[in-house]
LOVOKOL-577937 format. One record per atom (N, C-alpha, C, CB): x, y, z; residue number from 0; residue in one letter; atom name. Coordinates in Angstrom, 1 decimal. Atoms other than C-alpha are relative to their C-alpha. Last residue first. Glycine has a CB too. Layout:
% LOVOKOL-577937
       xx       yy       zz   num   residuo   atomo
        X        Y        Z   NUM         A      CA
...
% end
This chain:
% LOVOKOL-577937
       xx       yy       zz   num   residuo   atomo
     -1.3     -0.4      0.4   107         S       N
    -17.1    -66.7    -66.0   107         S      CA
      0.9      0.3      1.1   107         S       C
     -0.1      1.2     -0.9   107         S      CB
     -0.7      1.1      0.6   106         D       N
    -20.1    -68.7    -64.9   106         D      CA
      1.4      0.3     -0.4   106         D       C
     -0.7     -0.6     -1.2   106         D      CB
     -0.6      0.8     -1.1   105         F       N
    -21.4    -66.0    -62.5   105         F      CA
      0.9     -1.2     -0.5   105         F       C
     -1.0     -0.6      0.9   105         F      CB
     -1.1     -0.7     -0.5   104         S       N
    -21.9    -63.6    -65.4   104         S      CA
      0.7     -0.8      1.2   104         S       C
     -0.4      1.4      0.5   104         S      CB
     -1.1      0.2      0.8   103         T       N
    -24.1    -66.1    -67.2   103         T      CA
      1.2      0.7      0.6   103         T       C
     -0.2      0.5     -1.4   103         T      CB
     -0.4      1.4     -0.1   102         E       N
    -26.6    -66.3    -64.3   102         E      CA
      1.3     -0.2     -0.9   102         E       C
     -1.1     -0.9     -0.5   102         E      CB
     -0.7      0.2     -1.3   101         D       N
    -26.8    -62.5    -64.1   101         D      CA
      0.5     -1.4      0.2   101         D       C
     -1.0      0.3      1.2   101         D      CB
     -1.2     -0.6      0.0   100         E       N
    -27.5    -62.1    -67.8   100         E      CA
      0.8     -0.2      1.3   100         E       C
     -0.1      1.6     -0.2   100         E      CB
     -0.9      0.7      0.9    99         E       N
    -30.2    -64.7    -67.8    99         E      CA
      1.4      0.6      0.0    99         E       C
     -0.5     -0.1     -1.4    99         E      CB
     -0.4      1.2     -0.6    98         Q       N
    -31.8    -63.1    -64.8    98         Q      CA
      1.0     -0.8     -0.8    98         Q       C
     -1.2     -0.8      0.4    98         Q      CB
     -1.0     -0.3     -1.0    97         G       N
    -31.8    -59.7    -66.5    97         G      CA
      0.5     -1.2      0.8    97         G       C
     -0.6      1.0      1.0    97         G      CB
     -1.2     -0.3      0.7    96         I       N
    -33.6    -61.1    -69.5    96         I      CA
      1.1      0.3      1.0    96         I       C
     -0.2      1.2     -1.0    96         I      CB
     -0.6      1.2      0.5    95         D       N
    -36.2    -62.7    -67.3    95         D      CA
      1.3      0.2     -0.7    95         D       C
     -1.0     -0.8     -0.9    95         D      CB
     -0.5      0.7     -1.2    94         F       N
    -36.8    -59.5    -65.4    94         F      CA
      0.7     -1.2     -0.5    94         F       C
     -1.1     -0.2      1.0    94         F      CB
     -1.2     -0.7     -0.4    93         L       N
    -37.2    -57.6    -68.7    93         L      CA
      0.7     -0.7      1.2    93         L       C
     -0.2      1.5      0.2    93         L      CB
     -1.0      0.1      1.0    92         A       N
    -39.7    -60.1    -70.0    92         A      CA
      1.3      0.6      0.4    92         A       C
     -0.5      0.7     -1.3    92         A      CB
     -1.2      0.5     -0.6    91         R       N
    -41.7    -60.4    -66.8    91         R      CA
      1.2     -0.1     -1.0    91         R       C
     -0.2     -1.4      0.6    91         R      CB
     -0.5     -0.8     -1.1    90         P       N
    -44.6    -58.2    -67.9    90         P      CA
      1.4     -0.4      0.6    90         P       C
     -1.0      0.1      1.1    90         P      CB
      0.6      0.3     -1.3    89         G       N
    -45.1    -59.9    -71.2    89         G      CA
      0.7      0.8      1.1    89         G       C
      0.1     -1.5      0.2    89         G      CB
     -0.6      1.3     -0.5    88         M       N
    -43.2    -60.1    -74.5    88         M      CA
     -0.5     -0.3      1.3    88         M       C
      1.5      0.1      0.0    88         M      CB
     -0.1      1.1      1.0    87         V       N
    -45.1    -57.5    -76.6    87         V      CA
      0.4     -1.3      0.6    87         V       C
      1.0      0.4     -1.1    87         V      CB
      1.3      0.1      0.6    86         D       N
    -46.3    -55.0    -73.9    86         D      CA
      0.0     -1.2     -1.0    86         D       C
     -0.3      1.2     -0.8    86         D      CB
      1.0      0.7     -0.9    85         Q       N
    -43.2    -55.7    -71.8    85         Q      CA
     -1.3     -0.2     -0.7    85         Q       C
     -0.1      0.8      1.3    85         Q      CB
     -0.5      1.4     -0.1    84         V       N
    -40.8    -54.8    -74.7    84         V      CA
     -1.0     -0.7      0.8    84         V       C
      1.4      0.0      0.6    84         V      CB
      0.2      0.7      1.4    83         L       N
    -42.8    -51.6    -75.5    83         L      CA
      0.4     -1.5      0.1    83         L       C
      0.8      0.7     -1.0    83         L      CB
      1.4      0.3      0.1    82         M       N
    -42.9    -50.7    -71.7    82         M      CA
     -0.3     -0.7     -1.4    82         M       C
     -0.8      1.3      0.1    82         M      CB
      0.4      1.1     -0.9    81         K       N
    -39.2    -51.0    -71.4    81         K      CA
     -1.4     -0.4     -0.1    81         K       C
      0.4      0.4      1.5    81         K      CB
     -0.6      1.2      0.6    80         V       N
    -38.6    -48.9    -74.5    80         V      CA
     -0.4     -1.2      0.9    80         V       C
      1.5      0.1     -0.2    80         V      CB
      0.9      0.3      1.1    79         E       N
    -40.9    -46.2    -73.0    79         E      CA
      0.4     -1.3     -0.7    79         E       C
     -0.1      1.1     -1.0    79         E      CB
      1.2      0.6     -0.6    78         D       N
    -39.0    -46.3    -69.8    78         D      CA
     -1.0     -0.4     -1.1    78         D       C
     -0.6      1.0      1.0    78         D      CB
     -0.3      1.3     -0.4    77         A       N
    -35.7    -45.7    -71.7    77         A      CA
     -1.3     -0.7      0.6    77         A       C
      1.1      0.0      1.1    77         A      CB
     -0.8     -0.1     -1.2    76         S       N
    -37.2    -42.7    -73.5    76         S      CA
      0.3     -1.5      0.4    76         S       C
     -0.8      0.7      1.2    76         S      CB
      0.6      0.5     -1.2    75         P       N
    -38.4    -43.1    -77.1    75         P      CA
      0.9      0.2      1.2    75         P       C
     -0.5     -1.5     -0.1    75         P      CB
     -0.6      1.3     -0.4    74         L       N
    -36.9    -40.9    -79.8    74         L      CA
     -0.7     -0.4      1.3    74         L       C
      1.5      0.1      0.2    74         L      CB
     -1.0      0.0     -1.1    73         R       N
    -39.1    -38.1    -81.2    73         R      CA
      0.5     -1.4      0.2    73         R       C
     -0.6      0.6      1.3    73         R      CB
     -0.8     -1.2      0.1    72         G       N
    -41.4    -37.1    -84.1    72         G      CA
      1.0      0.1      1.1    72         G       C
     -0.9      1.1      0.1    72         G      CB
      0.1     -0.7     -1.2    71         T       N
    -44.0    -39.8    -83.2    71         T      CA
      0.8      1.4      0.0    71         T       C
      0.5     -0.8      1.2    71         T      CB
      1.4     -0.2     -0.4    70         E       N
    -44.7    -41.2    -86.6    70         E      CA
     -0.1      0.9      1.2    70         E       C
     -0.6     -1.4      0.2    70         E      CB
      0.7     -0.8      1.1    69         L       N
    -41.2    -40.7    -88.2    69         L      CA
     -1.5      0.3      0.4    69         L       C
      0.0     -0.9     -1.3    69         L      CB
     -0.3     -1.4     -0.2    68         K       N
    -39.6    -41.7    -84.9    68         K      CA
     -0.7      0.8     -1.0    68         K       C
      1.5      0.3      0.0    68         K      CB
     -0.5     -0.6      1.2    67         S       N
    -41.3    -45.1    -85.2    67         S      CA
      0.2      1.5      0.3    67         S       C
     -1.0     -0.2     -1.2    67         S      CB
     -0.3     -1.5     -0.2    66         W       N
    -42.0    -47.4    -82.3    66         W      CA
      0.6      0.5     -1.3    66         W       C
      1.1      0.2      1.1    66         W      CB
      0.5     -0.4     -1.3    65         T       N
    -43.5    -50.9    -82.1    65         T      CA
      0.3      1.4      0.3    65         T       C
      0.5     -0.9      1.1    65         T      CB
     -0.4     -1.3     -0.3    64         L       N
    -43.2    -52.1    -85.7    64         L      CA
     -0.6      0.5      1.3    64         L       C
     -0.4      1.0     -1.2    64         L      CB
      1.1     -1.0     -0.1    63         K       N
    -43.8    -55.8    -85.7    63         K      CA
      0.5      1.3      0.4    63         K       C
     -1.1     -0.6      1.1    63         K      CB
      0.5     -0.5      1.3    62         D       N
    -41.2    -58.2    -87.0    62         D      CA
     -1.2      0.9      0.0    62         D       C
     -0.2     -1.1     -1.0    62         D      CB
      0.6      1.1      0.7    61         D       N
    -40.9    -59.9    -83.6    61         D      CA
     -0.6      0.4     -1.4    61         D       C
     -1.1     -0.7      0.8    61         D      CB
     -0.1      1.2     -0.9    60         I       N
    -40.1    -56.6    -82.0    60         I      CA
     -0.8     -1.1     -0.7    60         I       C
     -0.6      0.3      1.5    60         I      CB
      0.9      1.1      0.4    59         Y       N
    -39.3    -53.7    -84.3    59         Y      CA
      0.2     -1.1      1.0    59         Y       C
      0.4     -0.5     -1.4    59         Y      CB
     -0.2      1.1     -0.9    58         V       N
    -38.0    -50.3    -83.1    58         V      CA
     -1.0     -1.1     -0.5    58         V       C
     -0.2      0.3      1.5    58         V      CB
      1.2      0.8     -0.2    57         E       N
    -37.7    -47.5    -85.7    57         E      CA
      0.4     -1.2      0.9    57         E       C
     -0.6     -0.5     -1.3    57         E      CB
     -0.2      0.8     -1.2    56         F       N
    -35.2    -44.7    -86.1    56         F      CA
     -1.3     -0.7      0.2    56         F       C
      0.3      0.9      1.2    56         F      CB
     -0.1      1.4      0.3    55         A       N
    -34.7    -43.1    -89.5    55         A      CA
      0.3     -0.8      1.2    55         A       C
      1.1     -0.3     -1.1    55         A      CB
      1.2      0.6     -0.4    54         G       N
    -35.9    -39.6    -88.6    54         G      CA
      0.0     -1.5     -0.2    54         G       C
     -1.2      0.5     -0.7    54         G      CB
      0.8      0.1      1.2    53         T       N
    -33.2    -37.7    -90.5    53         T      CA
     -1.4     -0.7      0.3    53         T       C
      0.7     -0.8     -1.0    53         T      CB
      1.0     -1.1      0.1    52         S       N
    -31.8    -36.5    -87.2    52         S      CA
     -0.9     -0.1     -1.2    52         S       C
      0.8      1.3      0.0    52         S      CB
      1.1      0.2     -0.9    51         L       N
    -30.1    -39.9    -86.6    51         L      CA
     -1.1      1.1     -0.1    51         L       C
      0.5      0.1      1.4    51         L      CB
      0.8      1.1      0.4    50         L       N
    -28.1    -39.6    -89.8    50         L      CA
     -1.2     -0.3      1.0    50         L       C
      0.9     -1.3     -0.1    50         L      CB
      0.8     -0.3      1.1    49         Q       N
    -27.0    -36.1    -89.0    49         Q      CA
     -0.9     -1.2     -0.5    49         Q       C
      0.9      0.4     -1.2    49         Q      CB
      1.1     -0.9     -0.4    48         T       N
    -25.9    -37.0    -85.6    48         T      CA
     -0.9      0.3     -1.1    48         T       C
      0.6      1.2      0.7    48         T      CB
      1.0      0.9     -0.7    47         E       N
    -23.9    -40.0    -87.0    47         E      CA
     -1.1      0.9      0.5    47         E       C
      0.7     -0.6      1.2    47         E      CB
      0.7      0.8      1.0    46         I       N
    -22.2    -37.7    -89.5    46         I      CA
     -1.1     -0.8      0.7    46         I       C
      1.0     -0.9     -0.8    46         I      CB
      1.0     -0.9      0.7    45         Q       N
    -21.4    -35.2    -86.8    45         Q      CA
     -0.8     -0.7     -1.0    45         Q       C
      0.8      1.2     -0.6    45         Q      CB
      1.1     -0.4     -0.9    44         G       N
    -19.9    -37.9    -84.6    44         G      CA
     -1.0      0.9     -0.7    44         G       C
      0.6      0.6      1.2    44         G      CB
      0.9      1.2      0.0    43         V       N
    -17.8    -39.2    -87.6    43         V      CA
     -1.2      0.3      0.9    43         V       C
      0.8     -1.2      0.5    43         V      CB
      0.7      0.1      1.3    42         V       N
    -16.4    -35.7    -88.0    42         V      CA
     -1.0     -1.1     -0.1    42         V       C
      1.1     -0.1     -1.1    42         V      CB
      1.1     -1.0      0.1    41         F       N
    -15.7    -35.4    -84.3    41         F      CA
     -0.7      0.0     -1.3    41         F       C
      0.6      1.4      0.3    41         F      CB
      1.0      0.4     -0.9    40         H       N
    -13.8    -38.7    -84.1    40         H      CA
     -1.2      1.0     -0.1    40         H       C
      0.6      0.0      1.5    40         H      CB
      0.8      1.1      0.6    39         L       N
    -11.9    -37.9    -87.3    39         L      CA
     -1.1     -0.4      1.0    39         L       C
      0.9     -1.3     -0.2    39         L      CB
      0.8     -0.6      1.1    38         L       N
    -10.7    -34.6    -85.8    38         L      CA
     -0.9     -1.1     -0.7    38         L       C
      0.9      0.6     -1.1    38         L      CB
      1.0     -0.8     -0.7    37         L       N
     -9.6    -36.3    -82.6    37         L      CA
     -0.9      0.6     -1.1    37         L       C
      0.7      1.1      0.8    37         L      CB
      1.0      0.9     -0.5    36         L       N
     -7.8    -38.9    -84.7    36         L      CA
     -1.1      0.7      0.8    36         L       C
      0.7     -1.0      1.0    36         L      CB
      0.9      0.5      1.1    35         S       N
     -6.2    -36.2    -86.8    35         S      CA
     -1.0     -1.0      0.5    35         S       C
      0.9     -0.7     -1.0    35         S      CB
      0.9     -1.0      0.5    34         T       N
     -5.0    -34.2    -83.8    34         T      CA
     -0.9     -0.6     -1.1    34         T       C
      0.8      1.1     -0.6    34         T      CB
      0.9     -0.4     -1.0    33         F       N
     -3.5    -37.2    -82.0    33         F      CA
     -1.1      1.0     -0.6    33         F       C
      0.7      0.6      1.2    33         F      CB
      1.0      1.0     -0.3    32         K       N
     -1.9    -38.7    -85.1    32         K      CA
     -1.1      0.4      1.0    32         K       C
      0.7     -1.2      0.6    32         K      CB
      0.7     -0.6     -1.1    31         N       N
     -0.2    -35.7    -86.4    31         N      CA
     -1.1     -0.9      0.4    31         N       C
     -0.5      1.4     -0.5    31         N      CB
     -1.0     -0.7     -0.8    30         D       N
      2.4    -37.3    -88.8    30         D      CA
     -0.6      0.7      1.3    30         D       C
      0.7      1.1     -0.8    30         D      CB
     -0.9      1.0     -0.6    29         H       N
     -0.1    -39.9    -90.0    29         H      CA
      1.1      0.7      0.9    29         H       C
      0.8     -0.7     -1.2    29         H      CB
      0.8      0.7     -1.1    28         A       N
     -2.8    -37.2    -90.5    28         A      CA
      1.0     -1.0      0.7    28         A       C
     -1.2     -0.7     -0.6    28         A      CB
      0.2     -0.9     -1.2    27         W       N
     -0.3    -34.9    -92.4    27         W      CA
     -0.7     -0.8      1.1    27         W       C
     -0.9      1.2     -0.4    27         W      CB
     -1.3     -0.2     -0.7    26         L       N
      0.7    -37.8    -94.6    26         L      CA
     -0.1      0.9      1.2    26         L       C
      1.0      0.5     -1.1    26         L      CB
     -0.2      1.2     -0.7    25         Y       N
     -3.0    -38.6    -95.3    25         Y      CA
      1.4      0.1      0.7    25         Y       C
      0.0     -1.2     -1.0    25         Y      CB
      0.7      0.1     -1.2    24         F       N
     -3.7    -35.0    -96.1    24         F      CA
      0.2     -1.2      0.8    24         F       C
     -1.6      0.2     -0.3    24         F      CB
     -0.6     -0.8     -1.0    23         A       N
     -0.9    -34.9    -98.6    23         A      CA
     -0.7      0.0      1.3    23         A       C
      0.1      1.4     -0.5    23         A      CB
      0.3     -1.4      0.1    22         P       N
     -2.2    -37.8   -100.6    22         P      CA
      0.6      0.8      1.2    22         P       C
     -1.6      0.2      0.0    22         P      CB
      1.1     -0.4     -0.9    21         P       N
     -0.3    -41.1   -100.5    21         P      CA
     -0.3      1.5     -0.2    21         P       C
      0.3     -0.4      1.4    21         P      CB
     -0.2     -1.4     -0.4    20         N       N
      1.9    -41.8   -103.6    20         N      CA
     -1.2      0.5      0.9    20         N       C
      0.1      1.0     -1.2    20         N      CB
     -1.4     -0.3     -0.2    19         N       N
      2.2    -45.5   -104.1    19         N      CA
      0.3      1.4      0.4    19         N       C
      0.8     -0.3     -1.3    19         N      CB
     -0.1     -1.4      0.0    18         I       N
     -1.4    -46.5   -103.6    18         I      CA
      1.4      0.4      0.3    18         I       C
     -1.0      0.7      1.0    18         I      CB
     -0.2     -0.6      1.3    17         G       N
     -1.5    -50.1   -104.7    17         G      CA
      0.0      1.5      0.0    17         G       C
     -1.0     -0.5     -0.9    17         G      CB
      1.2      0.1      0.7    16         V       N
     -3.0    -51.9   -101.6    16         V      CA
      0.1      0.8     -1.4    16         V       C
     -1.2      0.6      0.8    16         V      CB
      0.4      1.4      0.1    15         A       N
      0.4    -52.6   -100.0    15         A      CA
     -1.3     -0.2     -0.8    15         A       C
     -0.2     -0.6      1.4    15         A      CB
     -0.8      0.6      1.1    14         Q       N
      1.5    -49.1   -100.8    14         Q      CA
     -0.4     -1.4     -0.2    14         Q       C
      1.5      0.2      0.3    14         Q      CB
      0.6     -0.5      1.2    13         L       N
     -1.3    -47.8    -98.6    13         L      CA
      0.7     -0.6     -1.2    13         L       C
      0.0      1.5     -0.1    13         L      CB
      1.3      0.7      0.1    12         A       N
     -0.2    -50.0    -95.7    12         A      CA
     -0.7      0.5     -1.3    12         A       C
     -0.9      0.3      1.2    12         A      CB
     -0.3      1.4      0.4    11         G       N
      3.4    -48.7    -96.1    11         G      CA
     -1.3     -0.8     -0.3    11         G       C
      0.8     -0.7      1.0    11         G      CB
     -0.1      0.1      1.5    10         P       N
      2.2    -45.1    -95.9    10         P      CA
      0.2     -1.4     -0.5    10         P       C
      1.0      1.0     -0.5    10         P      CB
     -1.1     -0.7      0.7     9         G       N
      1.3    -45.5    -92.2     9         G      CA
     -0.1     -0.2     -1.5     9         G       C
      1.3     -0.4      0.5     9         G      CB
     -0.7      0.9      0.9     8         A       N
     -0.7    -48.1    -90.3     8         A      CA
      1.2      0.7     -0.7     8         A       C
     -0.9     -0.7     -1.0     8         A      CB
     -1.1      0.6     -0.8     7         F       N
     -1.7    -45.7    -87.5     7         F      CA
      0.8     -0.9     -0.9     7         F       C
     -0.6     -0.8      1.1     7         F      CB
     -0.9     -1.1     -0.5     6         I       N
     -3.8    -43.4    -89.8     6         I      CA
      1.2     -0.6      0.7     6         I       C
     -0.7      0.9      0.9     6         I      CB
     -0.8     -0.5      1.1     5         A       N
     -5.2    -46.4    -91.7     5         A      CA
      1.0      1.1      0.4     5         A       C
     -0.9      0.6     -1.1     5         A      CB
     -1.0      1.0      0.4     4         A       N
     -6.3    -48.1    -88.6     4         A      CA
      0.9      0.5     -1.1     4         A       C
     -0.6     -1.3     -0.4     4         A      CB
     -1.0      0.1     -1.1     3         F       N
     -8.1    -45.1    -87.2     3         F      CA
      1.1     -0.9     -0.4     3         F       C
     -0.7     -0.4      1.3     3         F      CB
     -0.7     -1.3      0.0     2         G       N
     -9.9    -44.5    -90.6     2         G      CA
      1.1      0.0      1.1     2         G       C
     -0.9      1.1      0.2     2         G      CB
     -1.0      0.1      1.1     1         A       N
    -10.8    -48.2    -90.8     1         A      CA
      0.8      1.3     -0.1     1         A       C
     -0.8     -0.2     -1.3     1         A      CB
     -1.1      0.8     -0.5     0         M       N
    -12.4    -48.0    -87.3     0         M      CA
      1.1      0.0     -1.1     0         M       C
     -0.4     -1.4      0.3     0         M      CB
% end
């Protein structure tokens, strides 16, 4: 988000934080907003993909490790996540959560 804001803010925003001579790539990004935002989106997506591929994905419920990508070698499916929650919180856990969401949506 900071990258998007910096591109739209322009050189004046950099001067406000003490950068009087913005780098050439920043001036290019500001002049070519669409291209630079698209490029930023893809670069951030690649970084996110790399971080997820390291195996650092674990699910904890009540401070108890219930899923580890490091141990299983894969991410859980949606059905597996539902079963994990139900195993720890009981068979009606997901139904009760859904009921709370439905009740709050009628109040607004």
